[in-house]
C-alpha positions as CSV (number, residue, x, y, z in Angstrom):
1,M,169.2,25.8,97.8
2,K,169.9,27.5,94.5
3,K,166.8,26.0,93.0
4,I,164.6,27.4,95.7
5,I,166.0,30.9,95.3
6,F,165.5,30.6,91.5
7,I,161.8,29.7,92.0
8,V,161.1,32.6,94.4
9,T,162.7,35.0,92.0
10,L,160.5,33.7,89.2
11,V,157.4,34.2,91.4
12,I,158.4,37.8,92.2
13,L,159.0,38.5,88.6
14,G,155.7,37.0,87.7
15,F,153.9,39.4,90.1
16,T,155.8,42.4,88.9
17,S,155.0,41.7,85.3
18,C,151.3,41.5,86.0
19,K,151.2,45.1,87.5
20,K,150.4,47.7,84.8
21,D,150.7,51.5,85.0
22,I,147.4,53.4,84.9
23,Q,146.6,54.4,81.4
24,F,145.5,58.0,81.5
25,T,143.6,59.5,78.6
26,K,145.4,62.0,76.4
27,D,142.1,64.0,76.1
28,H,141.1,67.2,77.8
29,L,138.6,68.4,80.5
30,D,135.1,69.8,80.2
31,F,133.6,72.4,82.5
32,S,130.1,73.2,83.8
33,R,130.7,76.9,82.9
34,D,133.5,78.9,81.3
35,T,133.1,81.8,83.7
36,V,132.3,82.0,87.4
37,L,130.5,85.3,87.7
38,F,129.6,87.0,91.0
39,D,126.9,89.6,91.2
40,T,127.8,92.9,92.9
41,I,129.3,92.4,96.3
42,F,130.5,95.0,98.8
43,T,134.1,95.4,99.9
44,T,135.1,93.5,103.1
45,I,131.9,91.3,102.8
46,G,132.6,87.8,101.6
47,S,130.5,86.3,98.8
48,T,128.4,83.2,98.7
49,T,130.2,80.1,97.4
50,K,129.9,79.4,93.7
51,R,130.5,75.9,92.3
52,L,132.3,74.8,89.2
53,K,132.2,71.2,88.1
54,V,135.1,69.7,86.1
55,Y,134.2,66.7,84.0
56,N,136.1,63.7,82.6
57,Y,133.8,62.4,79.9
58,N,136.4,59.9,78.7
59,N,136.5,56.1,79.2
60,Q,139.9,56.3,80.9
61,P,141.0,58.3,84.0
62,I,142.6,61.6,83.4
63,N,145.5,63.2,85.4
64,I,145.3,67.0,85.9
65,E,148.9,68.0,86.2
66,S,148.1,71.2,88.0
67,I,145.2,73.5,89.0
68,Q,146.4,77.1,89.6
69,L,144.6,80.3,90.7
70,M,146.5,82.6,88.4
71,G,146.4,85.6,90.9
72,G,148.0,83.4,93.5
73,A,148.0,84.5,97.2
74,N,147.2,88.1,96.1
75,S,144.0,87.2,94.4
76,P,140.7,88.3,96.1
77,F,139.3,84.9,95.0
78,R,139.7,81.6,96.9
79,I,139.4,78.1,95.5
80,N,138.8,74.7,97.0
81,V,139.2,71.6,95.0
82,D,137.3,68.6,96.4
83,G,137.9,69.8,100.0
84,V,141.5,71.0,99.5
85,A,141.9,74.8,99.8
86,A,145.0,76.1,97.9
87,D,145.9,78.4,95.0
88,Y,148.1,75.7,93.4
89,L,147.5,71.9,93.4
90,Q,149.2,69.1,91.4
91,N,148.3,65.6,90.1
92,I,144.6,65.4,90.6
93,E,143.2,62.2,89.2
94,V,139.7,62.2,87.9
95,P,138.3,58.7,87.2
96,A,136.7,57.8,83.9
97,Q,133.2,59.3,83.4
98,D,133.5,61.2,86.6
99,S,134.0,64.7,87.9
100,I,135.4,66.9,90.7
101,F,134.1,70.1,92.2
102,V,135.9,73.4,92.5
103,F,134.4,75.9,94.9
104,V,135.1,79.6,94.5
105,E,134.6,82.6,96.9
106,V,135.7,86.2,96.8
107,T,136.3,89.0,99.3
108,L,137.2,92.5,98.1
109,Q,139.2,95.1,99.9
110,V,138.1,98.7,100.3
111,N,138.9,100.5,97.0
112,N,137.8,104.1,97.7
113,Q,135.8,104.1,94.5
114,T,132.3,105.4,94.1
115,N,131.4,103.4,91.0
116,P,131.3,99.7,90.8
117,L,134.3,98.0,89.2
118,I,135.0,94.6,87.6
119,I,137.7,92.5,89.1
120,S,138.9,89.4,87.2
121,D,141.1,86.4,87.7
122,S,141.2,82.8,86.2
123,I,141.9,79.2,87.1
124,R,144.3,77.3,84.9
125,F,143.9,73.6,84.4
126,R,146.9,72.0,82.8
127,T,146.3,68.5,81.4
128,N,148.5,66.6,79.0
129,G,150.4,69.8,78.4
130,L,147.2,71.6,77.4
131,D,146.1,74.7,79.3
132,Q,142.4,75.4,79.8
133,Y,141.1,78.4,81.7
134,V,137.9,79.2,83.6
135,N,137.4,83.0,84.1
136,L,136.5,84.5,87.5
137,D,134.7,87.9,87.5
138,V,133.1,89.9,90.2
139,W,131.4,93.3,90.3
140,G,132.8,95.1,93.3
141,Q,131.2,98.0,95.1
142,D,132.6,100.2,97.9
143,A,130.2,101.5,100.5
144,Y,129.8,103.4,103.7
145,F,129.8,100.9,106.6
146,H,127.9,101.5,109.8
147,N,128.8,99.0,112.5
148,N,126.9,99.3,115.8
149,E,127.2,103.0,115.8
150,L,125.2,106.2,116.5
151,V,124.4,108.2,113.4
152,E,122.9,111.6,112.7
153,G,123.0,114.3,110.0
154,T,122.6,113.7,106.3
155,W,123.9,110.5,104.6
156,A,126.0,110.9,101.5
157,T,124.6,109.7,98.2
158,D,127.7,108.7,96.3
159,K,128.0,105.2,97.7
160,P,125.6,102.7,99.2
161,H,125.3,102.4,103.0
162,V,125.7,99.0,104.7
163,L,124.3,98.4,108.2
164,Y,125.8,95.9,110.7
165,G,124.3,95.2,114.1
166,T,122.3,98.1,115.7
167,V,122.7,101.4,114.0
168,A,120.9,104.1,115.9
169,C,119.9,107.8,115.8
170,G,119.5,108.5,119.5
171,Y,119.8,105.6,122.0
172,P,118.5,105.1,125.6
173,G,120.9,106.6,128.1
174,L,123.2,107.9,125.4
175,D,121.6,110.3,123.1
176,S,118.3,111.8,121.9
177,N,116.7,114.7,119.9
178,K,118.9,114.1,116.9
179,C,117.8,113.6,113.3
180,L,119.0,111.3,110.5
181,T,118.3,112.5,106.9
182,I,118.5,110.0,104.1
183,P,118.3,111.7,100.6
184,G,116.6,110.3,97.6
185,G,118.5,107.5,95.7
186,V,120.4,106.2,98.7
187,Q,120.6,102.4,98.8
188,V,120.8,100.9,102.3
189,Y,121.9,97.3,102.5
190,C,121.4,95.6,105.8
191,H,123.5,92.6,107.1
192,K,121.9,89.7,108.9
193,N,120.0,90.7,112.0
194,S,120.9,94.4,111.6
195,Q,118.4,97.1,112.4
196,L,118.0,100.9,112.2
197,I,116.6,102.4,115.5
198,I,115.4,106.0,115.9
199,Y,115.1,106.8,119.6
200,K,113.5,110.0,120.7
201,S,114.9,111.5,117.5
202,C,113.7,111.9,114.0
203,L,114.1,110.1,110.7
204,D,113.7,112.0,107.4
205,I,113.7,109.8,104.3
206,Q,113.5,112.1,101.3
207,G,113.0,109.8,98.3
208,T,111.4,110.9,95.1
209,L,109.6,109.1,92.3
210,G,112.3,107.2,90.4
211,N,114.9,108.0,93.1
212,E,113.5,106.0,96.0
213,V,115.4,105.2,99.1
214,V,115.7,101.4,99.3
215,F,116.3,99.2,102.4
216,Q,117.1,95.5,101.8
217,G,119.5,92.7,102.7
218,D,123.1,92.9,101.7
219,R,123.2,89.7,99.6
220,L,122.8,90.9,96.1
221,E,122.7,87.6,94.2
222,S,119.5,87.2,92.4
223,F,118.5,84.2,94.6
224,Y,118.0,86.7,97.5
225,D,115.7,89.0,95.6
226,D,112.6,87.8,97.4
227,V,113.9,86.0,100.5
228,P,112.5,87.5,103.7
229,G,114.2,87.7,107.1
230,Q,117.6,88.9,105.7
231,W,117.7,91.7,108.3
232,W,115.5,92.9,111.2
233,G,114.0,96.3,110.2
234,I,113.5,99.9,111.1
235,R,112.1,100.9,114.5
236,L,110.9,104.3,115.7
237,I,110.8,104.5,119.5
238,E,109.1,107.5,121.0
239,A,110.3,109.3,117.9
240,N,110.0,113.0,117.2
241,T,107.9,113.7,114.1
242,S,109.5,111.7,111.3
243,N,108.9,111.6,107.5
244,I,109.2,108.8,105.0
245,D,108.5,109.6,101.4
246,Y,109.2,107.3,98.4
247,A,110.9,104.5,100.3
248,I,111.1,100.7,99.6
249,I,111.6,98.6,102.7
250,K,111.8,94.9,101.9
251,N,113.0,91.4,102.9
252,G,113.3,91.9,106.6
253,S,111.6,90.5,109.7
254,V,109.5,93.5,110.8
255,G,109.8,96.1,108.1
256,L,108.8,99.2,110.0
257,Q,107.8,99.3,113.7
258,V,106.5,102.6,115.2
259,D,106.3,102.6,119.0
260,S,104.6,105.4,121.0
261,T,105.5,109.0,120.4
262,Q,106.9,112.2,121.9
263,T,105.0,114.5,119.6
264,A,101.6,115.1,118.2
265,L,102.6,113.2,115.0
266,T,105.0,110.3,115.1
267,L,105.3,109.5,111.4
268,D,104.1,111.0,108.1
269,M,104.6,108.3,105.4
270,D,103.8,108.7,101.7
271,N,104.4,106.8,98.5
272,T,106.2,104.0,100.2
273,I,106.3,100.2,99.7
274,I,106.9,97.9,102.7
275,T,106.8,94.2,101.7
276,N,108.1,90.6,102.1
277,H,108.8,90.4,105.8
278,D,108.8,87.4,108.1
279,F,106.4,88.8,110.8
280,F,104.9,92.2,110.1
281,A,105.4,94.7,107.2
282,L,104.1,97.5,109.5
283,N,103.6,97.3,113.2
284,V,102.3,100.4,115.0
285,N,102.3,100.2,118.8
286,A,101.4,101.8,122.0
287,G,99.9,105.1,121.2
288,A,101.9,106.1,118.1
289,N,100.3,108.5,115.6
290,I,100.8,107.7,112.0
291,E,99.5,109.3,108.8
292,A,100.0,107.4,105.5
293,T,98.9,108.1,101.9
294,N,99.6,106.2,98.7
295,C,101.4,103.3,100.5
296,L,101.6,99.6,99.7
297,I,101.9,97.4,102.8
298,G,102.5,94.0,101.3
299,D,103.4,90.4,102.1
300,A,104.1,89.3,105.7
301,G,104.2,86.0,107.5
302,L,102.0,87.0,110.4
303,V,100.0,90.3,109.7
304,G,100.6,92.8,107.0
305,A,99.8,95.9,109.0
306,Y,99.2,95.4,112.7
307,L,97.9,98.5,114.5
308,F,98.2,97.5,118.1
309,A,97.6,98.8,121.6
310,G,95.9,102.1,120.7
311,G,97.0,105.2,118.9
312,E,96.0,107.5,116.1
313,Y,95.8,106.2,112.6
314,H,95.1,108.1,109.3
315,F,95.4,105.9,106.2
316,D,94.3,107.1,102.8
317,N,94.6,105.5,99.4
318,C,96.7,102.6,100.7
319,N,97.0,98.9,99.6
320,F,97.1,96.3,102.4
321,V,97.7,93.2,100.3
322,N,99.0,89.9,101.6
323,Y,99.9,87.1,99.2
324,W,102.4,85.4,101.5
325,P,103.3,82.1,99.8
326,G,103.0,79.9,103.0
327,S,100.5,79.8,105.9
328,R,100.3,82.9,108.0
329,G,99.0,84.0,111.3
330,G,96.6,86.9,110.5
331,P,95.1,89.2,107.9
332,A,96.5,92.0,105.7
333,L,95.2,94.6,108.2
334,L,94.5,94.0,111.9
335,I,93.4,96.7,114.4
336,K,93.5,95.8,118.1
337,N,93.5,98.2,121.1
338,Y,93.9,95.9,124.2
339,W,96.4,93.4,125.6
340,E,96.7,91.2,128.7
341,F,99.5,91.1,131.2
342,E,99.7,88.9,134.3
343,G,96.0,88.3,134.2
344,T,94.9,91.9,133.8
345,T,93.5,93.4,130.6
346,Y,94.7,96.8,129.5
347,C,93.2,99.0,126.8
348,R,94.3,102.2,125.1
349,P,92.0,104.6,123.1
350,I,92.0,104.7,119.3
351,I,91.3,107.5,116.9
352,G,91.2,106.4,113.3
353,E,90.3,107.6,109.9
354,F,90.5,105.3,106.8
355,A,89.6,106.4,103.3
356,N,90.0,104.8,99.9
357,N,92.0,101.8,101.1
358,I,91.9,98.1,100.2
359,A,92.7,95.1,102.3
360,Y,92.9,92.0,100.2
361,G,94.8,88.7,99.9
362,T,94.6,84.9,100.0
363,I,92.6,84.3,103.2
364,E,88.9,84.8,103.7
365,D,89.1,87.7,106.1
366,E,91.9,90.1,105.3
367,Y,90.5,92.9,107.5
368,E,89.8,92.5,111.2
369,V,89.0,94.9,114.1
370,D,89.3,93.6,117.6
371,T,88.7,96.4,120.2
372,L,87.4,97.0,123.7
373,D,85.4,100.1,124.3
374,C,87.9,102.4,126.1
375,S,87.2,105.3,123.7
376,V,87.3,104.1,120.1
377,T,86.6,106.8,117.5
378,M,87.1,105.6,114.0
379,T,85.5,106.6,110.7
380,F,85.7,104.8,107.3
381,F,85.1,106.1,103.8
382,N,84.9,104.1,100.6
383,N,87.2,101.3,101.5
384,Y,87.4,97.8,100.1
385,W,87.7,95.3,103.0
386,K,87.7,91.6,102.2
387,R,85.5,89.9,104.7
388,T,83.1,87.0,104.7
389,D,81.0,88.7,107.4
390,P,80.9,92.5,106.8
391,Y,80.9,94.9,109.7
392,T,77.7,96.8,110.0
393,Y,78.7,99.6,112.5
394,P,77.5,103.1,111.5
395,A,81.1,104.2,111.1
396,Y,81.4,102.2,107.9
397,G,78.6,104.0,106.1
398,P,77.9,103.8,102.3
399,G,80.6,103.4,99.7
400,H,82.2,100.3,101.2
401,I,82.9,97.1,99.2
402,W,83.2,93.9,101.1
403,S,83.6,91.2,98.4
404,G,84.5,90.6,94.8
405,N,87.6,90.5,92.7
406,P,89.6,93.7,92.7
407,A,91.1,92.7,89.4
408,F,94.8,93.2,90.1
409,Y,97.1,92.9,87.1
410,D,99.2,90.0,88.3
411,V,99.4,89.0,92.0
412,S,102.0,86.3,91.2
413,L,104.4,89.1,90.2
414,R,103.1,91.3,93.1
415,D,101.8,93.7,90.5
416,F,98.8,95.4,92.1
417,H,97.9,97.8,89.3
418,I,94.2,97.4,88.5
419,V,92.8,96.5,85.1
420,N,89.8,97.5,83.2
421,G,86.6,96.5,84.9
422,S,88.0,96.6,88.4
423,P,85.4,97.7,91.1
424,L,88.1,99.9,92.5
425,I,88.0,102.3,89.6
426,D,86.4,105.7,90.6
427,A,85.1,104.1,93.7
428,G,87.0,106.3,96.2
429,N,85.8,109.3,98.2
430,S,86.6,112.6,96.5
431,A,87.1,114.3,99.8
432,Y,90.2,112.2,100.2
433,N,91.7,112.7,96.7
434,P,95.6,112.8,97.0
435,G,95.9,114.4,93.5
436,Q,98.2,111.7,92.2
437,D,98.9,108.0,92.9
438,I,102.1,106.4,94.1
439,E,103.6,106.5,90.6
440,G,102.8,110.2,90.1
441,N,99.8,109.6,87.8
442,V,97.3,112.4,88.1
443,I,93.9,111.3,89.4
444,M,91.3,112.3,86.9
445,G,87.6,111.6,86.2
446,G,85.2,111.0,89.0
447,G,86.4,110.0,92.4
448,P,89.8,108.6,93.0
449,D,90.3,104.9,92.6
450,I,90.5,102.9,95.8
451,G,94.1,102.0,96.6
452,C,97.5,103.5,95.8
453,Y,97.4,102.8,92.0
454,E,95.2,104.9,89.7
455,Y,93.9,102.9,86.7
456,Q,95.7,103.8,83.5
457,P,93.6,102.9,80.3
């Protein structure tokens, strides 16, 4: 019996002697970046998730003794290490020639500051007694937040304004005959699906050259600079006479929708850019009256400017330009005065005057008129309409251009200034000379150039 016990003991010792401890490298870690930097984010709005990659370039595994968010539980930053969310983790093994991910997010609290501020923290990686740090930095910006609320009066200019849900000046059954004034320089950032509605009230946007009022999404990372559909848009419903001057409205679904009117003039819009919207940049509906000068109505996934179901339209020295990168459902400018409902066709009168405008883009026909004769009175002076089959109605008269290259500076950059040799130069009608272009350049020489940009030698 003793012999048997002795043999078993030897076997156990043999197995034990074959097991070796993992030999960890005594080297250090490498990182995909030394600083995780967040662009400006607004207080209370969480950031996108940034990614940090931690490498073990050695031929042996490495043991990270600890990973610590130095600000701890009070830090505005949050970290997640390969699926584990914590501000302190221990003994993370990284195999040889392998890596792990660290994900970082940040949410800032209201700071009652008007100017942006930098907030910093760091992550400490302790390996073999050596401490290595990755910095965390964020630009924080406080703002005025409007969350599903009624607004009126004049917005302050010291901080940006952020819209959530439906923000309205006037609202059916609640309010009307108010006015919202937005002074020059105000930045309006709009959360996903948010919209600004003006109902039986007025909107007065008072931007100036170099001090424009800008509407865009509330994601400020550079990735979102040209992503459409980040918010819904601005809608005027039976509005009192409104004014938009020097505004930039971008990256929404329908940039500006103007529905019907209470007054002789629904909207006077000048020196404004509306571009990069999922459906329409400008949609004028159901009898609205709009006057626009020196405006750029740009890229849209369906129609750039859709003037639908009748109304009164006066457009002078405007660019309707659609270089939407994918397929789209219509031209840069479409005018239609009828619609069908339950088998019946309805039609509304149109009064229109168009002078010194251009409709151009990537498809063959960037200008279309589809009307029924229920009182259509439109006149056209010295426009450049891109069409394969030019309209020959008397209303178009002399001075129109129907084909050829307008010689824009760089459409890939959406730079629609015109260069030397452009057929748009001095081709406008002098009776519709606005005096200066959208950039404040004085119009000199013969007639004005067609479009919102005057050629600058």
